[in-house]
C-alpha positions, -999 to +999 in steps of 0.1 A: -140-061-358-130-084-387-098-084-406-111-062-434-122-035-410-089-036-391-069-032-424-091-003-435-086+014-400-049+008-401-045+022-437-067+052-428-045+060-397-014+057-419-028+081-444-039+108-419-007+129-421-010+129-459-047+138-458-043+165-432-013+181-450-035+198-476-007+200-501-010+184-535+013+155-541+029+151-575+036+115-585+068+112-605+085+080-616+117+073-633+135+047-654+170+044-667+176+047-705+209+043-723+232+070-710+204+088-693+171+088-674+134+091-682+111+108-657+073+106-660+046+125-643+008+121-648+007+148-675+041+148-691+075+130-695+111+141-700+141+122-712+176+134-705+206+117-721+244+124-722+258+127-757+293+113-765+308+148-763+295+151-727+267+175-732+232+166-719+202+168-741+166+168-728+133+163-745+100+170-728+065+161-741+030+163-727+010+131-721-026+137-730-051+117-710-068+088-727-101+103-718-092+135-738-086+114-769-115+089-763-145+105-746-161+071-739-133+066-713-150+092-691-177+066-682-168+047-650-166+011-664-146+022-695-124+045-674-113+015-653-105-005-684-086+025-699-066+029-667-058-008-666-047-007-703-025+024-697-007+007-669 
């Protein structure tokens, strides 16, 4: 067994609980903004900020996939380039 096979085996063993779970995992990331926070999921984002009077204002908007706007990005090579550009 070489190093590459050992790493693949180790990562597969580490992912087994996730793979066996059967539940869909939602990936959500966040970032601080002035007086608030921005949260992003694969299909939408939301920004929540505190106004000077203390109230909280939120704005939510969908994020269309690049492949929906540019059909050529559905092709494997171009899809990889689009994903790299979107990151």
